[in-house]
C-alpha positions as CSV (number, residue, x, y, z in Angstrom):
1,M,7.3,-124.0,-118.4
2,E,7.6,-123.8,-115.4
3,I,4.3,-125.4,-112.9
4,D,4.6,-124.8,-109.2
5,P,3.1,-128.0,-107.8
6,R,1.8,-126.1,-104.8
7,R,-0.4,-124.8,-107.1
8,L,-1.6,-128.0,-108.9
9,R,-3.1,-128.9,-105.3
10,I,-5.1,-125.8,-105.0
11,L,-5.8,-126.4,-108.9
12,H,-7.2,-130.1,-107.8
13,E,-9.0,-128.5,-104.6
14,V,-10.9,-126.5,-106.7
15,A,-11.8,-128.7,-109.1
16,R,-12.8,-131.5,-106.9
17,R,-14.6,-129.4,-104.6
18,G,-16.7,-127.5,-107.2
19,G,-15.2,-124.1,-106.2
20,V,-13.4,-121.5,-104.7
21,M,-14.8,-121.3,-101.6
22,K,-15.0,-124.7,-100.3
23,A,-11.0,-125.2,-101.8
24,A,-10.1,-122.3,-99.4
25,E,-12.0,-123.7,-96.4
26,A,-10.1,-127.5,-97.1
27,L,-6.7,-125.8,-97.8
28,H,-7.1,-123.1,-94.6
29,L,-6.3,-120.3,-97.1
30,T,-8.3,-117.2,-97.6
31,P,-10.1,-117.1,-101.1
32,S,-8.6,-114.3,-102.6
33,A,-5.2,-116.3,-101.6
34,I,-6.9,-119.3,-103.6
35,S,-7.7,-116.4,-106.7
36,Q,-4.2,-115.6,-106.5
37,Q,-2.6,-118.6,-107.1
38,L,-5.0,-119.6,-109.7
39,A,-4.1,-116.5,-111.7
40,Q,-0.4,-117.3,-111.1
41,L,-0.6,-120.9,-112.4
42,E,-2.6,-119.4,-115.6
43,R,0.1,-117.1,-116.4
44,E,2.7,-120.2,-115.8
45,V,0.7,-122.1,-118.4
46,G,-0.7,-119.4,-120.6
47,I,-4.2,-121.0,-120.8
48,A,-7.1,-120.3,-119.1
49,L,-7.6,-122.8,-116.8
50,I,-10.7,-121.2,-114.7
51,D,-14.0,-120.3,-116.2
52,R,-14.6,-116.6,-114.7
53,S,-17.7,-115.6,-116.9
54,Q,-20.3,-117.1,-114.8
55,R,-21.7,-116.1,-111.5
56,R,-19.9,-119.5,-110.1
57,I,-16.6,-119.8,-111.2
58,T,-16.0,-123.8,-112.7
59,V,-12.9,-125.5,-114.1
60,T,-11.8,-125.0,-118.0
61,P,-11.3,-128.6,-120.0
62,A,-7.6,-127.4,-120.0
63,G,-7.7,-126.7,-115.8
64,R,-9.7,-130.1,-115.4
65,V,-6.6,-132.2,-117.4
66,L,-3.8,-130.2,-115.6
67,S,-5.8,-130.6,-112.2
68,A,-5.8,-134.5,-112.8
69,Y,-2.0,-134.5,-113.3
70,G,-2.1,-132.6,-109.5
71,E,-4.1,-135.4,-108.1
72,R,-1.3,-138.2,-109.5
73,I,1.2,-135.7,-107.8
74,E,-0.5,-136.0,-104.5
75,E,-0.4,-139.7,-104.5
76,Q,2.7,-140.3,-105.6
77,L,3.3,-137.7,-102.3
78,A,1.4,-139.9,-99.8
79,E,3.1,-143.2,-101.4
80,A,6.4,-141.3,-100.9
81,R,5.7,-140.9,-97.4
82,H,4.7,-144.2,-96.9
83,E,7.7,-146.0,-98.5
84,L,9.9,-143.3,-96.4
85,N,8.3,-144.7,-93.1
86,R,9.7,-148.2,-93.9
87,F,13.0,-147.2,-93.2
88,T,12.3,-144.8,-90.2
89,E,12.2,-146.7,-86.5
90,R,9.1,-144.5,-85.6
91,P,6.7,-143.8,-88.1
92,A,6.0,-140.0,-88.1
93,G,3.9,-136.9,-90.2
94,P,0.5,-135.7,-89.5
95,V,-3.3,-137.7,-89.3
96,T,-6.2,-135.8,-89.5
97,I,-8.9,-137.7,-88.1
98,A,-13.2,-137.1,-88.3
99,A,-14.6,-138.3,-85.1
100,F,-17.8,-137.6,-83.0
101,P,-18.3,-136.7,-79.6
102,T,-17.8,-140.2,-77.6
103,V,-15.0,-141.2,-80.0
104,I,-13.5,-138.0,-79.1
105,R,-13.9,-138.0,-75.7
106,H,-13.3,-141.9,-74.1
107,L,-11.3,-143.1,-77.0
108,L,-9.0,-140.4,-78.9
109,V,-8.4,-138.7,-76.0
110,P,-6.5,-141.2,-73.6
111,A,-5.0,-142.5,-77.4
112,L,-3.3,-139.3,-78.1
113,A,-2.1,-139.4,-74.4
114,R,-0.6,-143.2,-75.5
115,L,1.1,-142.0,-78.8
116,A,2.5,-139.2,-77.3
117,G,4.9,-141.3,-75.1
118,S,5.3,-143.8,-77.6
119,H,5.0,-141.8,-80.9
120,P,6.1,-138.3,-80.4
121,L,6.8,-137.9,-83.9
122,I,3.2,-138.7,-85.2
123,T,0.8,-135.2,-84.7
124,P,-3.0,-136.5,-84.9
125,V,-4.8,-133.3,-85.6
126,I,-8.9,-133.9,-84.6
127,H,-12.0,-132.8,-86.1
128,E,-15.4,-133.3,-85.0
129,L,-17.4,-134.1,-88.0
130,Y,-19.5,-137.1,-88.4
131,G,-22.1,-138.4,-91.1
132,Q,-21.9,-138.1,-94.9
133,P,-20.4,-134.5,-94.5
134,A,-16.9,-136.8,-93.2
135,L,-17.3,-139.3,-95.1
136,Q,-16.8,-136.7,-98.1
137,E,-13.9,-135.7,-96.7
138,L,-12.7,-139.0,-96.3
139,R,-13.3,-139.1,-100.2
140,L,-11.7,-135.8,-101.1
141,G,-8.9,-136.3,-98.4
142,G,-9.5,-133.9,-96.3
143,V,-9.6,-136.4,-93.5
144,D,-7.4,-139.3,-93.1
145,L,-9.2,-141.6,-91.2
146,L,-12.4,-141.7,-90.2
147,A,-14.6,-143.0,-86.7
148,T,-18.1,-144.1,-87.6
149,E,-20.9,-145.7,-86.1
150,R,-23.6,-148.2,-87.5
151,D,-26.0,-150.7,-85.4
152,M,-25.2,-154.0,-85.3
153,N,-28.3,-155.0,-87.0
154,Q,-28.0,-153.0,-90.2
155,P,-25.9,-153.9,-93.1
156,A,-22.6,-152.1,-93.3
157,P,-22.8,-149.8,-96.5
158,A,-21.4,-150.2,-99.4
159,L,-17.8,-148.1,-99.3
160,P,-15.7,-148.6,-102.6
161,S,-12.2,-147.6,-102.1
162,M,-12.6,-147.8,-98.7
163,S,-11.4,-150.0,-95.7
164,R,-13.0,-150.5,-92.2
165,H,-11.4,-151.1,-88.9
166,R,-12.9,-152.6,-86.3
167,L,-12.7,-150.5,-82.8
168,Y,-15.3,-151.4,-80.1
169,D,-19.1,-152.7,-80.0
170,D,-20.3,-150.7,-77.6
171,E,-23.7,-152.5,-75.8
172,Y,-27.1,-149.8,-76.3
173,R,-28.8,-149.7,-72.7
174,I,-32.2,-148.4,-71.8
175,V,-32.0,-145.4,-69.2
176,A,-35.4,-144.0,-67.3
177,P,-35.5,-141.5,-64.4
178,P,-34.3,-142.2,-61.0
179,G,-37.6,-141.9,-59.6
180,L,-39.3,-144.7,-62.0
181,D,-40.3,-148.0,-60.7
182,P,-37.4,-150.3,-62.5
183,P,-38.9,-151.5,-65.4
184,T,-37.8,-155.1,-66.2
185,E,-38.4,-155.8,-69.7
186,V,-39.2,-154.3,-72.8
187,A,-43.4,-154.1,-72.6
188,D,-43.0,-151.9,-69.4
189,L,-41.7,-149.3,-71.4
190,A,-44.1,-149.1,-74.7
191,D,-46.2,-146.5,-73.2
192,L,-43.8,-144.3,-71.9
193,P,-42.0,-141.1,-73.6
194,W,-39.0,-141.3,-75.4
195,V,-36.3,-139.4,-75.7
196,A,-35.0,-140.9,-79.3
197,G,-31.9,-140.8,-81.4
198,V,-32.1,-139.2,-84.6
199,P,-33.5,-141.6,-87.0
200,H,-30.6,-141.9,-89.4
201,Q,-28.1,-142.6,-86.0
202,A,-27.3,-145.4,-84.7
203,C,-29.9,-144.9,-81.4
204,G,-32.4,-144.4,-83.7
205,Q,-32.0,-147.2,-85.7
206,A,-32.0,-149.1,-82.4
207,L,-35.2,-147.9,-81.3
208,D,-36.8,-148.7,-84.3
209,R,-35.6,-152.1,-84.3
210,L,-36.8,-152.5,-80.8
211,A,-40.3,-151.1,-81.2
212,Q,-41.0,-153.3,-84.3
213,F,-39.5,-156.4,-82.5
214,H,-41.8,-156.0,-79.8
215,G,-44.5,-154.9,-81.2
216,F,-45.3,-151.2,-80.0
217,T,-44.8,-147.5,-81.8
218,P,-42.5,-145.3,-79.7
219,R,-44.1,-141.7,-78.5
220,R,-40.9,-139.8,-79.4
221,V,-41.3,-136.7,-78.0
222,H,-37.6,-135.7,-77.9
223,V,-35.6,-136.2,-80.8
224,I,-31.9,-135.7,-79.5
225,S,-28.6,-135.8,-81.5
226,E,-26.1,-136.0,-78.5
227,F,-26.0,-138.1,-75.4
228,P,-25.5,-135.4,-72.5
229,P,-28.6,-133.6,-73.2
230,A,-30.6,-136.6,-73.8
231,L,-29.6,-138.0,-70.4
232,D,-30.3,-134.9,-68.8
233,L,-33.8,-134.7,-70.5
234,V,-34.5,-138.4,-69.0
235,A,-32.7,-137.6,-65.6
236,A,-35.7,-134.5,-65.6
237,G,-38.4,-137.1,-66.0
238,H,-39.2,-136.5,-69.2
239,G,-39.0,-140.0,-70.9
240,V,-36.3,-143.2,-71.3
241,A,-33.5,-143.5,-73.8
242,I,-31.3,-146.1,-75.7
243,V,-27.6,-144.8,-75.1
244,P,-24.8,-146.5,-75.4
245,A,-22.5,-147.9,-72.4
246,L,-19.6,-145.4,-73.5
247,A,-22.0,-142.5,-73.1
248,L,-23.2,-143.7,-69.2
249,L,-19.1,-143.8,-68.1
250,D,-18.8,-140.3,-66.7
251,V,-22.9,-140.2,-65.5
252,P,-23.4,-139.0,-62.0
253,E,-24.4,-142.1,-60.1
254,G,-28.3,-141.5,-59.2
255,H,-28.5,-138.9,-62.4
256,V,-30.6,-141.5,-64.1
257,M,-31.6,-145.1,-63.8
258,I,-29.5,-147.9,-65.9
259,T,-32.1,-150.3,-65.9
260,D,-31.3,-154.5,-66.2
261,I,-33.1,-154.8,-70.1
262,H,-30.1,-156.3,-71.7
263,G,-30.6,-157.8,-75.1
264,V,-31.3,-154.3,-76.6
265,G,-28.3,-154.9,-78.9
266,S,-25.0,-152.2,-79.6
267,R,-23.4,-150.2,-81.9
268,R,-20.4,-150.8,-83.8
269,I,-17.1,-148.6,-83.9
270,E,-15.5,-148.5,-86.6
271,A,-12.2,-146.3,-88.6
272,L,-12.3,-145.7,-92.1
273,T,-9.5,-145.7,-94.3
274,R,-9.0,-145.1,-98.0
275,V,-7.5,-147.6,-100.0
276,S,-4.3,-147.0,-101.5
277,R,-4.2,-148.6,-105.2
278,T,-0.8,-150.2,-103.8
279,R,-1.3,-151.2,-100.7
280,S,-4.0,-153.8,-100.6
281,G,-6.3,-152.5,-98.4
282,E,-3.6,-151.7,-95.8
283,P,-3.7,-148.4,-93.7
284,D,-0.8,-145.8,-93.7
285,P,1.8,-146.7,-91.4
286,V,0.6,-143.5,-89.3
287,Q,-2.8,-144.6,-89.4
288,G,-2.3,-148.1,-88.9
289,V,-0.3,-146.6,-85.6
290,V,-3.2,-144.4,-84.7
291,I,-5.8,-147.4,-84.9
292,D,-3.2,-150.0,-82.7
293,A,-3.7,-147.4,-80.0
294,L,-7.6,-146.9,-80.6
295,R,-8.1,-150.6,-80.0
296,E,-6.2,-150.8,-77.3
297,V,-8.1,-147.9,-75.3
298,A,-10.9,-149.8,-76.7
299,Q,-9.9,-153.1,-74.6
300,E,-9.1,-151.2,-71.9
301,L,-13.1,-149.4,-71.6
302,T,-14.3,-153.0,-71.7
303,K,-13.9,-153.6,-68.1
304,R,-14.9,-150.1,-67.0
305,V,-18.2,-150.8,-69.2
306,T,-19.4,-154.4,-67.4
307,E,-18.9,-152.1,-64.1
308,L,-21.7,-150.1,-65.1
309,S,-24.5,-151.0,-62.7
310,G,-28.4,-150.4,-62.8
311,A,-28.1,-148.6,-59.7
312,R,-27.5,-145.5,-60.8
């Protein structure tokens, strides 16, 4: 029997993502195209690979066996690309990167410009994705590299089969409305309303830690996940906030007051990659070039960050 390996990939995506719709999204195909390819694969092997008797399509035992071979083929192809890159002067190929807005704006955009000049054969693809959905995509191979953040006082979560690559430590700053009397210590903020970060994100965790250390209960009037609207709320007088320095780089002078309160901590920005069975935690050469470019941009950002003034 002849088996088309491209159809094995489709079967593998359906098996590991748990359905045709999610596989179609991952492969950028229509659900009908997925179904047609699966039907053709069943004709090729002469065995039912998909159970269509239920409302939700599932993979049969034979389908799971064949899907496992599809996974091995994917791994072998990835290793083949890695080995071939050793024989070229410049790494080449696509790399899919998942990141959140501040990383995209301040790290990835300048890194892409750098890569276009030094490694034109690398083709980055950016997805705005973070949190558990992004980790799931990295595990499933939907993305190759994932930018994450965590409060530095939070222990790094155990992520088996993944490698961490430090990119940047982003200092927290406390910002207040421009007309407020400048606070000089955390105690001055205890009774003020807060524009708080989402609890599971780094800035939300930082506020919890700061409040616990200084013995006050923050009055979270607003809970905002993105920094531009949080800063707009602060500028309009609706509270004070903890934001990372990167979020302040493009804020117009006078929009908010950047207080002189330091010692709030920082968030660590990292890149995560999948661990290869044969590379001992080292990233793929293409991924390694992207990580190096991100680190170079991060070093250059340090000077801009140190110039942030509390007079804004």
